[in-house]
N, C-alpha and C positions, 0 to 999 in steps of 0.2 A: 504494500500500500504506500502510495506516495504521500509525503507530508507537505507538499508544496501547495500554497493557496492558488486558486484558479480564477478568481474574479475580484473586482472591487465593488464598492457600494457608494451610491450617491445618497445625499440627505433625502429622506422620504417625506411625503406629504403628512400633514397632521390630521388624518382622517380616521384614526383608530380610536377605539374606546376600550377601557378595561372591564374586567368582570366576566362572569360566566352565566350563560343562559341555562345550562344544564349539563348533566353527565349521563352517560350511558354505561352501565356496568355489563360486563361479559364474563360469564363463568369461565374460569381459566381453562378448563379441560375442553371447552367447546369452541373457543375462538378460532376462526379460520380466516386468515388474511393473505392477500397477495399485494405486491407493490409493482409500480411501473418503473421504468428506467431511471427516473429522477428521484426515486425513493419514497414517493407518495403511496399511501394505501389506496388501491383502486378496486378492491373487492373485499366484501365481508360476507360472501355467499355462504349460506348454511349457518350463519351465526344468529343467535337470539340475543338481543340487547334489551336491557331494562332501564327505561328513562326516568330520571329524577330531575324535575324542573327546579331551578334555583332562582332566587331573588335575593339580592343583598350582598353579603360579605364573603361568599365562597370564593376561593382562589386556587390558582395553579401556579406553581413555581418550579422551575427546573434549574438545578445548580450543576455547573461543570466542576468536577473533581479531578485534578491532574497533578501527578507527582513526578517531578524531574528525577528525584532520587530513585524511585521505583520504576520509572518508565511506564506508568499506567495512567489511563484516563477513563473515567466513567461518568455517567450522568445520573444525579439523584432527582427523582420526580416526586413532588409533594402536591397532593390535591386535598384541599380542606373544604368539606361540604357541611354547610349549616342548614338544617332542616327544621322548620317550624312545626309545632304541635306534637305532643307525645301521643302515641297510639300503641296498642298491643301489637298490631300488625307490623308497624315500623320497628318496634323494639325487636321483634323476631327477625326481621330482615337485617337489622344492624348486627345481630348475633351471627347470622349466616355470613355476612360480609366479613366479620372478624375471623370466623373459622376458615374462610377461603382465601384466595389471593386473586381477585378478579383483575382483568384488564379494564381500563377505563378510557372511554372516548370523552374527552373534555371539549365541550362546545362553547366557544367564547362569544361575547357580545359583539365582537368584530366579524364574526362569521367563520372563523377558522375552527377546525376540529382536529385535535391532537390525540394520538394513541399512546397512552401512558402504560407502562408495564407490559409492553408487547411480548418480550421473551420470558421474563421472570415473574410477571404479574405484580400486583400491588398488595401490600400488607396494611391492614388497619392497625396503625401503630399508636394511636391516641384517640380518645373520644370521651364525650360526656353525654349523659342523659340528665337534663336539668330542668328544674321548675322555676329557677330565678327567685329573687327575693322581693323585688318590687313589681308593681303592676306592669311596667314597661319592659321587663327583662325577658330574655329568651325562655320560652316554654317549649323545649324541643331537644334537638340533637346537634352535636358538633362532632365530626369524624375526620381524622387525618389519615390519609392513605399515602404510603411511601413506597416507591419503587426505585430500583437501581438497575440501570441498563448500560450496555456497552455503547449504544448509540443514542442520540437525542430522540425525543418523541417524534414519530413520523406524522406528517400532515395527512389528513384525509383529502383525497383528490376532489376538487370542485365544491367543497362545502360553502354554504352561504349563511347569511344572517337568518334567512327564512327556513332553511333546510340543511341540516347537518350532512345529509347524504345526497345532496343535489347533483353532484358530479359523478355518481355511480350509475351505471346502467341498471335497469330494473332487476335483471337477473343476478346482479352482484350486490344488491342491497340486503341488509339483515332483516330479520323479523323483529319488529319493535313491540315491546310490552310496555304499555302506559299504566300509571297508577289511577286510582279513582279519586 
């Protein structure tokens, strides 16, 4: 593998926004992906994804970890999901997410979708189930998922603000399970 950079970058337009629209969880054992020549995910054929709509303070952060001494580089991926309202059903799902190591499709407010935990999955490494102390406090869940990968999260080909899977042909789209 060559370590030489291959392109430059101009200053970009200020047309992006932060935050997440939602996340799609994929059970680790069932994820089926393929990529195009530029490294974008262009097929989720045969996958079932579970959509969690997000509003507010949920985040995705990817950190580059590189060691000159060891000659290693890897990427830490952290997805923090804040979900309002405690329910028995969601508490059960949170337990299952903690037991597993799902892959996560992170859908941003700018319309990009990133695949976190593609090879190794994500672990639920921290979380709270909370009632808050004051009337305006969170009555719900906060869950932190962490993944470590050899490569940065791949973009999903052609995702948009309106459709995380817009760039995929119908045959390559996953089955989506929405909540109630």
